[in-house]
N, CA, C, O and the ligand as a Tripos MOL2 file, in Angstrom:
@<TRIPOS>MOLECULE
protein
  301   299    76     0     0
PROTEIN
NO_CHARGES

@<TRIPOS>ATOM
      1 N         -22.9060   12.9080  -10.5710 N.3       1 MET1
      2 CA        -23.1190   11.8070  -11.3900 C.3       1 MET1
      3 C         -22.8840   10.5380  -11.0110 C.2       1 MET1
      4 O         -23.7070    9.6270  -11.1040 O.2       1 MET1
      5 N         -21.5610   10.4240  -10.4980 N.am      2 THR2
      6 CA        -21.1340    9.0230  -10.1330 C.3       2 THR2
      7 C         -21.2540    8.8780   -8.5960 C.2       2 THR2
      8 O         -21.0390    9.8090   -7.8190 O.2       2 THR2
      9 N         -21.5420    7.8840   -8.3030 N.am      3 ASN3
     10 CA        -21.6020    7.6380   -6.7350 C.3       3 ASN3
     11 C         -20.2650    7.3340   -6.1740 C.2       3 ASN3
     12 O         -19.7540    6.3580   -6.7230 O.2       3 ASN3
     13 N         -19.6060    7.8350   -5.3200 N.am      4 THR4
     14 CA        -18.1840    7.5590   -4.8770 C.3       4 THR4
     15 C         -18.5720    7.2150   -3.5200 C.2       4 THR4
     16 O         -19.1790    7.9890   -2.7800 O.2       4 THR4
     17 N         -18.1790    5.9390   -3.1810 N.am      5 SER5
     18 CA        -18.5780    5.4450   -1.8690 C.3       5 SER5
     19 C         -17.1040    5.2440   -1.1480 C.2       5 SER5
     20 O         -16.1500    4.5510   -1.5030 O.2       5 SER5
     21 N         -17.2790    6.1380    0.0350 N.am      6 GLU6
     22 CA        -16.0840    5.9910    0.8670 C.3       6 GLU6
     23 C         -16.3350    5.3070    1.9940 C.2       6 GLU6
     24 O         -17.2560    5.6580    2.7320 O.2       6 GLU6
     25 N         -15.6440    4.3720    2.2420 N.am      7 SER7
     26 CA        -15.7500    3.3400    3.4130 C.3       7 SER7
     27 C         -14.7130    3.7250    4.4520 C.2       7 SER7
     28 O         -13.5140    3.5950    4.2040 O.2       7 SER7
     29 N         -15.1240    4.1680    5.5370 N.am      8 ASP8
     30 CA        -14.1720    4.4230    6.5600 C.3       8 ASP8
     31 C         -14.1500    3.3020    7.6250 C.2       8 ASP8
     32 O         -15.1950    2.7130    7.9020 O.2       8 ASP8
     33 N         -13.0640    3.0180    8.1840 N.am      9 GLY9
     34 CA        -12.9460    1.8860    9.0650 C.3       9 GLY9
     35 C         -12.6770    0.4050    8.3500 C.2       9 GLY9
     36 O         -12.5710   -0.6430    8.9870 O.2       9 GLY9
     37 N         -12.5910    0.5220    6.9620 N.am     10 ASP10
     38 CA        -12.3820   -0.5990    6.3170 C.3      10 ASP10
     39 C         -11.3970   -0.6290    5.3480 C.2      10 ASP10
     40 O         -11.5870   -1.1880    4.2680 O.2      10 ASP10
     41 N         -10.1480    0.0370    5.6960 N.am     11 ALA11
     42 CA         -9.1110    0.2980    4.8130 C.3      11 ALA11
     43 C          -8.5790   -0.8590    4.2320 C.2      11 ALA11
     44 O          -8.3020   -1.8270    4.9400 O.2      11 ALA11
     45 N          -8.3500   -0.8700    2.6310 N.am     12 PRO12
     46 CA         -7.6230   -1.9640    2.2730 C.3      12 PRO12
     47 C          -6.2590   -2.1560    2.8490 C.2      12 PRO12
     48 O          -5.6520   -1.1860    3.3040 O.2      12 PRO12
     49 N          -5.7230   -3.4020    2.8540 N.am     13 ARG13
     50 CA         -4.4970   -3.8380    3.6410 C.3      13 ARG13
     51 C          -3.7300   -4.3110    2.5810 C.2      13 ARG13
     52 O          -4.1660   -5.0280    1.6800 O.2      13 ARG13
     53 N          -2.5100   -3.8820    2.6930 N.am     14 VAL14
     54 CA         -1.5070   -4.4460    1.7370 C.3      14 VAL14
     55 C          -0.3580   -5.1110    2.2080 C.2      14 VAL14
     56 O           0.2960   -4.6920    3.1630 O.2      14 VAL14
     57 N          -0.0510   -6.2720    1.4890 N.am     15 PRO15
     58 CA          1.0210   -7.1720    1.9830 C.3      15 PRO15
     59 C           2.1230   -6.5860    1.6780 C.2      15 PRO15
     60 O           2.3000   -6.1380    0.5450 O.2      15 PRO15
     61 N           3.1800   -6.4820    2.7890 N.am     16 VAL16
     62 CA          4.6110   -5.8430    2.6970 C.3      16 VAL16
     63 C           5.6710   -7.3030    2.9590 C.2      16 VAL16
     64 O           5.8540   -7.7810    4.0780 O.2      16 VAL16
     65 N           6.1350   -7.7150    2.0050 N.am     17 VAL17
     66 CA          7.1150   -8.6910    1.9760 C.3      17 VAL17
     67 C           8.5810   -8.0120    2.3440 C.2      17 VAL17
     68 O           8.9640   -6.8870    2.0230 O.2      17 VAL17
     69 N           9.3140   -9.0490    3.1360 N.am     18 CYS18
     70 CA         10.7890   -8.8430    3.3150 C.3      18 CYS18
     71 C          11.3790  -10.2620    3.2890 C.2      18 CYS18
     72 O          11.1880  -11.1790    4.0890 O.2      18 CYS18
     73 N          12.2240  -10.2250    2.0590 N.am     19 PRO19
     74 CA         12.7350  -11.5380    1.8190 C.3      19 PRO19
     75 C          13.8200  -11.7590    2.9280 C.2      19 PRO19
     76 O          13.9520  -12.8750    3.4300 O.2      19 PRO19
     77 N          14.5500  -10.7630    3.2880 N.am     20 ASP20
     78 CA         15.7690  -11.0290    4.2670 C.3      20 ASP20
     79 C          14.9030  -11.3750    5.6140 C.2      20 ASP20
     80 O          15.3440  -12.3420    6.2350 O.2      20 ASP20
     81 N          13.8060  -10.7780    6.1380 N.am     21 CYS21
     82 CA         13.4680  -11.2580    7.1930 C.3      21 CYS21
     83 C          12.5750  -12.4470    7.1250 C.2      21 CYS21
     84 O          12.1880  -12.9660    8.1720 O.2      21 CYS21
     85 N          12.2170  -12.9220    5.9430 N.am     22 ASP22
     86 CA         11.2590  -13.9420    5.4220 C.3      22 ASP22
     87 C           9.9390  -13.6100    6.0700 C.2      22 ASP22
     88 O           9.2770  -14.5120    6.5820 O.2      22 ASP22
     89 N           9.5300  -12.3790    6.0720 N.am     23 THR23
     90 CA          8.1510  -12.0050    6.6750 C.3      23 THR23
     91 C           7.1160  -11.2380    5.7340 C.2      23 THR23
     92 O           7.5580  -10.5430    4.8200 O.2      23 THR23
     93 N           5.9850  -11.3360    5.9100 N.am     24 THR24
     94 CA          4.9600  -10.7710    5.1620 C.3      24 THR24
     95 C           4.0800  -10.0470    6.1520 C.2      24 THR24
     96 O           3.7040  -10.7370    7.0990 O.2      24 THR24
     97 N           3.7140   -8.9030    6.1210 N.am     25 SER25
     98 CA          2.9280   -8.3420    7.0760 C.3      25 SER25
     99 C           1.8550   -7.3890    6.3730 C.2      25 SER25
    100 O           2.1580   -6.7600    5.3590 O.2      25 SER25
    101 N           0.6100   -7.3110    6.9470 N.am     26 ARG26
    102 CA         -0.3240   -6.5720    6.1140 C.3      26 ARG26
    103 C          -0.7370   -5.2770    6.8210 C.2      26 ARG26
    104 O          -1.2530   -5.2300    7.9370 O.2      26 ARG26
    105 N          -0.4860   -4.3690    6.1380 N.am     27 VAL27
    106 CA         -0.6040   -2.9400    6.7580 C.3      27 VAL27
    107 C          -1.6960   -2.0790    5.9930 C.2      27 VAL27
    108 O          -1.8280   -2.1360    4.7700 O.2      27 VAL27
    109 N          -2.4200   -1.3270    6.7700 N.am     28 PRO28
    110 CA         -3.4380   -0.3780    5.8460 C.3      28 PRO28
    111 C          -2.7240    0.2690    4.9280 C.2      28 PRO28
    112 O          -1.5910    0.7060    5.1320 O.2      28 PRO28
    113 N          -3.4560    0.3780    3.6900 N.am     29 LEU29
    114 CA         -2.8510    1.1140    2.6430 C.3      29 LEU29
    115 C          -2.3630    2.4280    2.7560 C.2      29 LEU29
    116 O          -1.4810    2.8570    2.0120 O.2      29 LEU29
    117 N          -2.9410    3.1510    3.7340 N.am     30 SER30
    118 CA         -2.5120    4.6580    4.0300 C.3      30 SER30
    119 C          -1.2380    4.7030    4.9090 C.2      30 SER30
    120 O          -0.5960    5.7240    5.1530 O.2      30 SER30
    121 N          -0.9240    3.2930    5.4100 N.am     31 ASP31
    122 CA          0.3520    3.3570    6.1960 C.3      31 ASP31
    123 C           1.5280    2.6220    5.4740 C.2      31 ASP31
    124 O           2.6090    2.4110    6.0220 O.2      31 ASP31
    125 N           1.2570    2.2970    4.3500 N.am     32 VAL32
    126 CA          2.2420    1.2450    3.7070 C.3      32 VAL32
    127 C           3.4750    1.8160    3.5290 C.2      32 VAL32
    128 O           4.5130    1.1910    3.7490 O.2      32 VAL32
    129 N           3.4510    2.9180    3.1600 N.am     33 ALA33
    130 CA          4.8420    3.7900    2.5940 C.3      33 ALA33
    131 C           5.5810    4.1480    3.9630 C.2      33 ALA33
    132 O           6.8120    4.1380    3.9330 O.2      33 ALA33
    133 N           5.0050    4.4310    5.0350 N.am     34 ASP34
    134 CA          5.6700    4.5720    6.2280 C.3      34 ASP34
    135 C           6.2200    3.2890    6.8000 C.2      34 ASP34
    136 O           7.3970    3.2180    7.1560 O.2      34 ASP34
    137 N           5.2930    2.1700    6.9010 N.am     35 ALA35
    138 CA          5.5520    0.8740    7.4940 C.3      35 ALA35
    139 C           6.9770    0.3110    6.5870 C.2      35 ALA35
    140 O           7.8780   -0.2770    7.1850 O.2      35 ALA35
    141 N           7.0350    0.5330    5.3090 N.am     36 VAL36
    142 CA          8.3150   -0.0030    4.5880 C.3      36 VAL36
    143 C           9.4240    0.6880    4.8800 C.2      36 VAL36
    144 O          10.5280    0.1670    5.0420 O.2      36 VAL36
    145 N           9.1180    2.1930    4.9800 N.am     37 GLU37
    146 CA         10.4260    2.8130    5.3030 C.3      37 GLU37
    147 C          10.8180    2.6650    6.7470 C.2      37 GLU37
    148 O          12.0020    2.8510    7.0260 O.2      37 GLU37
    149 N           9.9690    2.3540    7.6960 N.am     38 ARG38
    150 CA         10.4560    2.2530    9.1090 C.3      38 ARG38
    151 C          11.1550    0.8840    9.2340 C.2      38 ARG38
    152 O          12.2470    0.7140    9.7770 O.2      38 ARG38
    153 N          10.3450   -0.1310    8.6280 N.am     39 HIS39
    154 CA         10.8420   -1.3550    8.6500 C.3      39 HIS39
    155 C          12.3700   -1.5780    7.7900 C.2      39 HIS39
    156 O          13.1900   -2.3000    8.3560 O.2      39 HIS39
    157 N          12.6900   -1.0740    6.6700 N.am     40 ASN40
    158 CA         13.9190   -0.7930    6.2430 C.3      40 ASN40
    159 C          15.0300    0.1550    7.0190 C.2      40 ASN40
    160 O          16.2340   -0.1000    7.0040 O.2      40 ASN40
    161 N          14.4910    1.1950    7.6450 N.am     41 ASP41
    162 CA         15.3340    1.8960    8.5610 C.3      41 ASP41
    163 C          15.7300    1.3330    9.7400 C.2      41 ASP41
    164 O          16.8730    1.5080   10.1620 O.2      41 ASP41
    165 N          14.8020    0.5830   10.4030 N.am     42 GLN42
    166 CA         15.1510   -0.2220   11.6930 C.3      42 GLN42
    167 C          15.9800   -1.2190   11.3560 C.2      42 GLN42
    168 O          17.0490   -1.2500   11.9650 O.2      42 GLN42
    169 N          15.7530   -2.1290   10.4620 N.am     43 LEU43
    170 CA         16.1200   -3.2420   10.1080 C.3      43 LEU43
    171 C          17.3350   -3.4840    9.2730 C.2      43 LEU43
    172 O          18.2390   -4.2920    9.4830 O.2      43 LEU43
    173 N          17.2040   -2.6980    8.3600 N.am     44 HIS44
    174 CA         18.3510   -2.8630    7.2990 C.3      44 HIS44
    175 C          19.1830   -1.6990    6.7820 C.2      44 HIS44
    176 O          19.6870   -1.6000    5.6630 O.2      44 HIS44
    177 N          19.2400   -0.8160    7.8160 N.am     45 ASP45
    178 CA         20.1070    0.3420    7.7440 C.3      45 ASP45
    179 C          19.5860    1.3440    6.4960 C.2      45 ASP45
    180 O          20.3850    1.9530    5.7840 O.2      45 ASP45
    181 N          18.1430    1.4220    6.3400 N.am     46 GLY46
    182 CA         17.7300    2.1390    5.3750 C.3      46 GLY46
    183 C          17.7190    1.3430    4.1270 C.2      46 GLY46
    184 O          16.8100    1.7710    3.4170 O.2      46 GLY46
    185 N          18.3450    0.3690    3.5640 N.am     47 ASP47
    186 CA         18.2790   -0.3460    2.4380 C.3      47 ASP47
    187 C          16.8160   -0.6980    1.9050 C.2      47 ASP47
    188 O          15.8420   -0.9320    2.6210 O.2      47 ASP47
    189 N          16.8470   -0.6900    0.6380 N.am     48 ASP48
    190 CA         15.3580   -0.9520    0.2830 C.3      48 ASP48
    191 C          15.0510   -2.4400    0.1450 C.2      48 ASP48
    192 O          14.9530   -2.9980   -0.9480 O.2      48 ASP48
    193 N          14.9220   -2.9750    1.1830 N.am     49 VAL49
    194 CA         14.8430   -4.6230    1.2780 C.3      49 VAL49
    195 C          13.2660   -5.0010    1.2840 C.2      49 VAL49
    196 O          12.8670   -5.6700    0.3300 O.2      49 VAL49
    197 N          12.3530   -4.6290    2.2750 N.am     50 ALA50
    198 CA         11.1800   -4.7890    2.3310 C.3      50 ALA50
    199 C          10.5280   -3.9190    1.0900 C.2      50 ALA50
    200 O          10.9520   -2.8390    0.6790 O.2      50 ALA50
    201 N           9.3870   -4.6570    0.5910 N.am     51 GLU51
    202 CA          8.6170   -3.8450   -0.4280 C.3      51 GLU51
    203 C           6.9680   -4.2360   -0.5100 C.2      51 GLU51
    204 O           6.5640   -5.2380    0.0790 O.2      51 GLU51
    205 N           6.3170   -3.6240   -1.0580 N.am     52 VAL52
    206 CA          4.8640   -4.1910   -1.3460 C.3      52 VAL52
    207 C           5.0080   -5.2570   -2.2240 C.2      52 VAL52
    208 O           5.7600   -5.2090   -3.1970 O.2      52 VAL52
    209 N           4.2300   -6.3500   -1.8900 N.am     53 ASP53
    210 CA          4.1710   -7.4730   -2.6140 C.3      53 ASP53
    211 C           3.9040   -7.2900   -4.1830 C.2      53 ASP53
    212 O           2.7800   -6.9520   -4.5520 O.2      53 ASP53
    213 N           4.9760   -7.5190   -5.1480 N.am     54 PRO54
    214 CA          4.7950   -7.0810   -6.4580 C.3      54 PRO54
    215 C           3.4430   -7.6900   -7.1970 C.2      54 PRO54
    216 O           2.9150   -7.2050   -8.1970 O.2      54 PRO54
    217 N           3.0070   -8.8590   -6.4780 N.am     55 ASP55
    218 CA          1.8680   -9.2550   -7.2030 C.3      55 ASP55
    219 C           0.7020   -8.4760   -6.9590 C.2      55 ASP55
    220 O          -0.2180   -8.6500   -7.7580 O.2      55 ASP55
    221 N           0.5280   -7.6540   -6.0380 N.am     56 VAL56
    222 CA         -0.5370   -6.9030   -5.7930 C.3      56 VAL56
    223 C          -0.2000   -5.2690   -6.0080 C.2      56 VAL56
    224 O          -1.0180   -4.3530   -5.9230 O.2      56 VAL56
    225 N           1.0810   -5.1750   -6.2800 N.am     57 ALA57
    226 CA          1.3580   -3.5470   -6.6270 C.3      57 ALA57
    227 C           0.4800   -3.2070   -7.6550 C.2      57 ALA57
    228 O          -0.0350   -2.0900   -7.6070 O.2      57 ALA57
    229 N           0.2410   -3.8760   -8.4740 N.am     58 ASP58
    230 CA         -0.5300   -3.2580   -9.6090 C.3      58 ASP58
    231 C          -2.0400   -2.9680   -9.2410 C.2      58 ASP58
    232 O          -2.5900   -2.0050   -9.7760 O.2      58 ASP58
    233 N          -2.6590   -3.6820   -8.4400 N.am     59 ARG59
    234 CA         -3.8940   -3.6830   -7.9010 C.3      59 ARG59
    235 C          -3.7490   -2.3740   -6.8620 C.2      59 ARG59
    236 O          -4.5980   -1.4850   -6.8030 O.2      59 ARG59
    237 N          -2.7740   -2.4000   -6.2160 N.am     60 ILE60
    238 CA         -2.7740   -1.1520   -5.3170 C.3      60 ILE60
    239 C          -2.7800    0.2080   -6.1030 C.2      60 ILE60
    240 O          -3.3440    1.2100   -5.6650 O.2      60 ILE60
    241 N          -2.1770    0.1670   -7.1760 N.am     61 ALA61
    242 CA         -2.0530    1.4550   -8.0110 C.3      61 ALA61
    243 C          -3.5400    1.9510   -8.3750 C.2      61 ALA61
    244 O          -3.9790    3.1000   -8.4110 O.2      61 ALA61
    245 N          -4.2630    0.5630   -8.6680 N.am     62 ASP62
    246 CA         -5.5370    0.9280   -9.0400 C.3      62 ASP62
    247 C          -6.6990    1.1880   -7.6170 C.2      62 ASP62
    248 O          -7.8120    1.7010   -7.7360 O.2      62 ASP62
    249 N          -6.2620    0.8300   -6.6830 N.am     63 LEU63
    250 CA         -6.8400    1.0530   -5.3280 C.3      63 LEU63
    251 C          -6.6380    2.5010   -5.0010 C.2      63 LEU63
    252 O          -7.5990    3.1770   -4.6340 O.2      63 LEU63
    253 N          -5.3790    3.0380   -5.1200 N.am     64 VAL64
    254 CA         -4.9960    4.5250   -4.9570 C.3      64 VAL64
    255 C          -5.5950    5.2680   -5.7900 C.2      64 VAL64
    256 O          -6.1440    6.2820   -5.3590 O.2      64 VAL64
    257 N          -5.6350    5.0170   -6.9310 N.am     65 ALA65
    258 CA         -6.4710    6.0110   -7.9760 C.3      65 ALA65
    259 C          -8.0240    5.9610   -7.5930 C.2      65 ALA65
    260 O          -8.7040    6.9820   -7.4910 O.2      65 ALA65
    261 N          -8.4310    4.8830   -7.4260 N.am     66 THR66
    262 CA        -10.0020    4.7710   -6.8790 C.3      66 THR66
    263 C         -10.0650    5.6290   -5.8260 C.2      66 THR66
    264 O         -10.9420    6.4910   -5.8850 O.2      66 THR66
    265 N          -9.3270    5.6050   -4.8470 N.am     67 GLU67
    266 CA         -9.5610    6.3820   -3.5000 C.3      67 GLU67
    267 C          -9.3010    7.7250   -3.7870 C.2      67 GLU67
    268 O         -10.0250    8.4610   -3.1180 O.2      67 GLU67
    269 N          -8.4580    8.3780   -4.6100 N.am     68 LEU68
    270 CA         -8.1370    9.6630   -4.9300 C.3      68 LEU68
    271 C          -9.2390   10.0980   -6.0400 C.2      68 LEU68
    272 O          -9.3300   11.2920   -6.3270 O.2      68 LEU68
    273 N          -9.9650    9.2680   -6.5840 N.am     69 GLY69
    274 CA        -10.9120    9.6200   -7.5690 C.3      69 GLY69
    275 C         -10.3310    9.7510   -9.0620 C.2      69 GLY69
    276 O         -11.0170   10.1350  -10.0090 O.2      69 GLY69
    277 N          -9.1870    9.4390   -9.1360 N.am     70 LEU70
    278 CA         -8.3810    9.5710  -10.3520 C.3      70 LEU70
    279 C          -9.0030    8.8630  -11.5800 C.2      70 LEU70
    280 O          -8.9490    9.3340  -12.7160 O.2      70 LEU70
    281 N          -9.5700    7.7440  -11.2700 N.am     71 LEU71
    282 CA        -10.1830    6.9760  -12.4090 C.3      71 LEU71
    283 C         -11.2090    7.7990  -12.8890 C.2      71 LEU71
    284 O         -11.4140    7.6310  -14.0910 O.2      71 LEU71
    285 N         -11.9970    8.7230  -12.2870 N.am     72 GLU72
    286 CA        -13.0660    9.4490  -12.7130 C.3      72 GLU72
    287 C         -12.7530   10.6900  -13.3990 C.2      72 GLU72
    288 O         -12.4370   11.7320  -12.8250 O.2      72 GLU72
    289 N         -12.8670   10.5120  -14.7890 N.am     73 ASP73
    290 CA        -12.5440   11.7710  -15.5480 C.3      73 ASP73
    291 C         -13.7040   12.8340  -15.3180 C.2      73 ASP73
    292 O         -14.5680   12.8810  -16.1940 O.2      73 ASP73
    293 N         -13.7960   13.5540  -14.4060 N.am     74 GLY74
    294 CA        -14.7970   14.5900  -14.1260 C.3      74 GLY74
    295 C         -14.6190   15.5410  -15.3820 C.2      74 GLY74
    296 O         -13.5940   16.1310  -15.7230 O.2      74 GLY74
    297 N         -15.9040   15.5480  -16.0070 N.am     75 ASP75
    298 CA        -15.9130   16.5180  -17.2480 C.3      75 ASP75
    299 C         -17.0050   17.5550  -17.1360 C.2      75 ASP75
    300 O         -17.1520   18.3950  -18.0240 O.2      75 ASP75
    301 ZN         13.1950   -6.8880    6.8470 Zn       76 ZN76
@<TRIPOS>BOND
     1     1     2 1
     2     2     3 1
     3     3     4 2
     4     3     5 am
     5     5     6 1
     6     6     7 1
     7     7     8 2
     8     7     9 am
     9     9    10 1
    10    10    11 1
    11    11    12 2
    12    11    13 am
    13    13    14 1
    14    14    15 1
    15    15    16 2
    16    15    17 am
    17    17    18 1
    18    18    19 1
    19    19    20 2
    20    19    21 am
    21    21    22 1
    22    22    23 1
    23    23    24 2
    24    23    25 am
    25    25    26 1
    26    26    27 1
    27    27    28 2
    28    27    29 am
    29    29    30 1
    30    30    31 1
    31    31    32 2
    32    31    33 am
    33    33    34 1
    34    34    35 1
    35    35    36 2
    36    35    37 am
    37    37    38 1
    38    38    39 1
    39    39    40 2
    40    39    41 am
    41    41    42 1
    42    42    43 1
    43    43    44 2
    44    43    45 am
    45    45    46 1
    46    46    47 1
    47    47    48 2
    48    47    49 am
    49    49    50 1
    50    50    51 1
    51    51    52 2
    52    51    53 am
    53    53    54 1
    54    54    55 1
    55    55    56 2
    56    55    57 am
    57    57    58 1
    58    58    59 1
    59    59    60 2
    60    59    61 am
    61    61    62 1
    62    62    63 1
    63    63    64 2
    64    63    65 am
    65    65    66 1
    66    66    67 1
    67    67    68 2
    68    67    69 am
    69    69    70 1
    70    70    71 1
    71    71    72 2
    72    71    73 am
    73    73    74 1
    74    74    75 1
    75    75    76 2
    76    75    77 am
    77    77    78 1
    78    78    79 1
    79    79    80 2
    80    79    81 am
    81    81    82 1
    82    82    83 1
    83    83    84 2
    84    83    85 am
    85    85    86 1
    86    86    87 1
    87    87    88 2
    88    87    89 am
    89    89    90 1
    90    90    91 1
    91    91    92 2
    92    91    93 am
    93    93    94 1
    94    94    95 1
    95    95    96 2
    96    95    97 am
    97    97    98 1
    98    98    99 1
    99    99   100 2
   100    99   101 am
   101   101   102 1
   102   102   103 1
   103   103   104 2
   104   103   105 am
   105   105   106 1
   106   106   107 1
   107   107   108 2
   108   107   109 am
   109   109   110 1
   110   110   111 1
   111   111   112 2
   112   111   113 am
   113   113   114 1
   114   114   115 1
   115   115   116 2
   116   115   117 am
   117   117   118 1
   118   118   119 1
   119   119   120 2
   120   119   121 am
   121   121   122 1
   122   122   123 1
   123   123   124 2
   124   123   125 am
   125   125   126 1
   126   126   127 1
   127   127   128 2
   128   127   129 am
   129   129   130 1
   130   130   131 1
   131   131   132 2
   132   131   133 am
   133   133   134 1
   134   134   135 1
   135   135   136 2
   136   135   137 am
   137   137   138 1
   138   138   139 1
   139   139   140 2
   140   139   141 am
   141   141   142 1
   142   142   143 1
   143   143   144 2
   144   143   145 am
   145   145   146 1
   146   146   147 1
   147   147   148 2
   148   147   149 am
   149   149   150 1
   150   150   151 1
   151   151   152 2
   152   151   153 am
   153   153   154 1
   154   154   155 1
   155   155   156 2
   156   155   157 am
   157   157   158 1
   158   158   159 1
   159   159   160 2
   160   159   161 am
   161   161   162 1
   162   162   163 1
   163   163   164 2
   164   163   165 am
   165   165   166 1
   166   166   167 1
   167   167   168 2
   168   167   169 am
   169   169   170 1
   170   170   171 1
   171   171   172 2
   172   171   173 am
   173   173   174 1
   174   174   175 1
   175   175   176 2
   176   175   177 am
   177   177   178 1
   178   178   179 1
   179   179   180 2
   180   179   181 am
   181   181   182 1
   182   182   183 1
   183   183   184 2
   184   183   185 am
   185   185   186 1
   186   186   187 1
   187   187   188 2
   188   187   189 am
   189   189   190 1
   190   190   191 1
   191   191   192 2
   192   191   193 am
   193   193   194 1
   194   194   195 1
   195   195   196 2
   196   195   197 am
   197   197   198 1
   198   198   199 1
   199   199   200 2
   200   199   201 am
   201   201   202 1
   202   202   203 1
   203   203   204 2
   204   203   205 am
   205   205   206 1
   206   206   207 1
   207   207   208 2
   208   207   209 am
   209   209   210 1
   210   210   211 1
   211   211   212 2
   212   211   213 am
   213   213   214 1
   214   214   215 1
   215   215   216 2
   216   215   217 am
   217   217   218 1
   218   218   219 1
   219   219   220 2
   220   219   221 am
   221   221   222 1
   222   222   223 1
   223   223   224 2
   224   223   225 am
   225   225   226 1
   226   226   227 1
   227   227   228 2
   228   227   229 am
   229   229   230 1
   230   230   231 1
   231   231   232 2
   232   231   233 am
   233   233   234 1
   234   234   235 1
   235   235   236 2
   236   235   237 am
   237   237   238 1
   238   238   239 1
   239   239   240 2
   240   239   241 am
   241   241   242 1
   242   242   243 1
   243   243   244 2
   244   243   245 am
   245   245   246 1
   246   246   247 1
   247   247   248 2
   248   247   249 am
   249   249   250 1
   250   250   251 1
   251   251   252 2
   252   251   253 am
   253   253   254 1
   254   254   255 1
   255   255   256 2
   256   255   257 am
   257   257   258 1
   258   258   259 1
   259   259   260 2
   260   259   261 am
   261   261   262 1
   262   262   263 1
   263   263   264 2
   264   263   265 am
   265   265   266 1
   266   266   267 1
   267   267   268 2
   268   267   269 am
   269   269   270 1
   270   270   271 1
   271   271   272 2
   272   271   273 am
   273   273   274 1
   274   274   275 1
   275   275   276 2
   276   275   277 am
   277   277   278 1
   278   278   279 1
   279   279   280 2
   280   279   281 am
   281   281   282 1
   282   282   283 1
   283   283   284 2
   284   283   285 am
   285   285   286 1
   286   286   287 1
   287   287   288 2
   288   287   289 am
   289   289   290 1
   290   290   291 1
   291   291   292 2
   292   291   293 am
   293   293   294 1
   294   294   295 1
   295   295   296 2
   296   295   297 am
   297   297   298 1
   298   298   299 1
   299   299   300 2
@<TRIPOS>SUBSTRUCTURE
     1 MET1         2 RESIDUE 1 A MET
     2 THR2         6 RESIDUE 1 A THR
     3 ASN3        10 RESIDUE 1 A ASN
     4 THR4        14 RESIDUE 1 A THR
     5 SER5        18 RESIDUE 1 A SER
     6 GLU6        22 RESIDUE 1 A GLU
     7 SER7        26 RESIDUE 1 A SER
     8 ASP8        30 RESIDUE 1 A ASP
     9 GLY9        34 RESIDUE 1 A GLY
    10 ASP10       38 RESIDUE 1 A ASP
    11 ALA11       42 RESIDUE 1 A ALA
    12 PRO12       46 RESIDUE 1 A PRO
    13 ARG13       50 RESIDUE 1 A ARG
    14 VAL14       54 RESIDUE 1 A VAL
    15 PRO15       58 RESIDUE 1 A PRO
    16 VAL16       62 RESIDUE 1 A VAL
    17 VAL17       66 RESIDUE 1 A VAL
    18 CYS18       70 RESIDUE 1 A CYS
    19 PRO19       74 RESIDUE 1 A PRO
    20 ASP20       78 RESIDUE 1 A ASP
    21 CYS21       82 RESIDUE 1 A CYS
    22 ASP22       86 RESIDUE 1 A ASP
    23 THR23       90 RESIDUE 1 A THR
    24 THR24       94 RESIDUE 1 A THR
    25 SER25       98 RESIDUE 1 A SER
    26 ARG26      102 RESIDUE 1 A ARG
    27 VAL27      106 RESIDUE 1 A VAL
    28 PRO28      110 RESIDUE 1 A PRO
    29 LEU29      114 RESIDUE 1 A LEU
    30 SER30      118 RESIDUE 1 A SER
    31 ASP31      122 RESIDUE 1 A ASP
    32 VAL32      126 RESIDUE 1 A VAL
    33 ALA33      130 RESIDUE 1 A ALA
    34 ASP34      134 RESIDUE 1 A ASP
    35 ALA35      138 RESIDUE 1 A ALA
    36 VAL36      142 RESIDUE 1 A VAL
    37 GLU37      146 RESIDUE 1 A GLU
    38 ARG38      150 RESIDUE 1 A ARG
    39 HIS39      154 RESIDUE 1 A HIS
    40 ASN40      158 RESIDUE 1 A ASN
    41 ASP41      162 RESIDUE 1 A ASP
    42 GLN42      166 RESIDUE 1 A GLN
    43 LEU43      170 RESIDUE 1 A LEU
    44 HIS44      174 RESIDUE 1 A HIS
    45 ASP45      178 RESIDUE 1 A ASP
    46 GLY46      182 RESIDUE 1 A GLY
    47 ASP47      186 RESIDUE 1 A ASP
    48 ASP48      190 RESIDUE 1 A ASP
    49 VAL49      194 RESIDUE 1 A VAL
    50 ALA50      198 RESIDUE 1 A ALA
    51 GLU51      202 RESIDUE 1 A GLU
    52 VAL52      206 RESIDUE 1 A VAL
    53 ASP53      210 RESIDUE 1 A ASP
    54 PRO54      214 RESIDUE 1 A PRO
    55 ASP55      218 RESIDUE 1 A ASP
    56 VAL56      222 RESIDUE 1 A VAL
    57 ALA57      226 RESIDUE 1 A ALA
    58 ASP58      230 RESIDUE 1 A ASP
    59 ARG59      234 RESIDUE 1 A ARG
    60 ILE60      238 RESIDUE 1 A ILE
    61 ALA61      242 RESIDUE 1 A ALA
    62 ASP62      246 RESIDUE 1 A ASP
    63 LEU63      250 RESIDUE 1 A LEU
    64 VAL64      254 RESIDUE 1 A VAL
    65 ALA65      258 RESIDUE 1 A ALA
    66 THR66      262 RESIDUE 1 A THR
    67 GLU67      266 RESIDUE 1 A GLU
    68 LEU68      270 RESIDUE 1 A LEU
    69 GLY69      274 RESIDUE 1 A GLY
    70 LEU70      278 RESIDUE 1 A LEU
    71 LEU71      282 RESIDUE 1 A LEU
    72 GLU72      286 RESIDUE 1 A GLU
    73 ASP73      290 RESIDUE 1 A ASP
    74 GLY74      294 RESIDUE 1 A GLY
    75 ASP75      298 RESIDUE 1 A ASP
    76 ZN76       301 GROUP 0 **** ****
């Protein structure tokens, strides 16, 4: 019924900010959890310093939900 469009090769990118390093890096949505963990592990002894930009965190939740098809209530 609903046309789901899956676009390969054009993954949405998510800004990850680290106030300690004063850096922002954009990583593919599918890599964001790993990237944050690796950054904090390597540079901050595992402390949760770097994180997804709070401004877009809400939209990311929507993106993820869309990617997983959670927004479609298949009946
Ligand atoms: Zn950092």
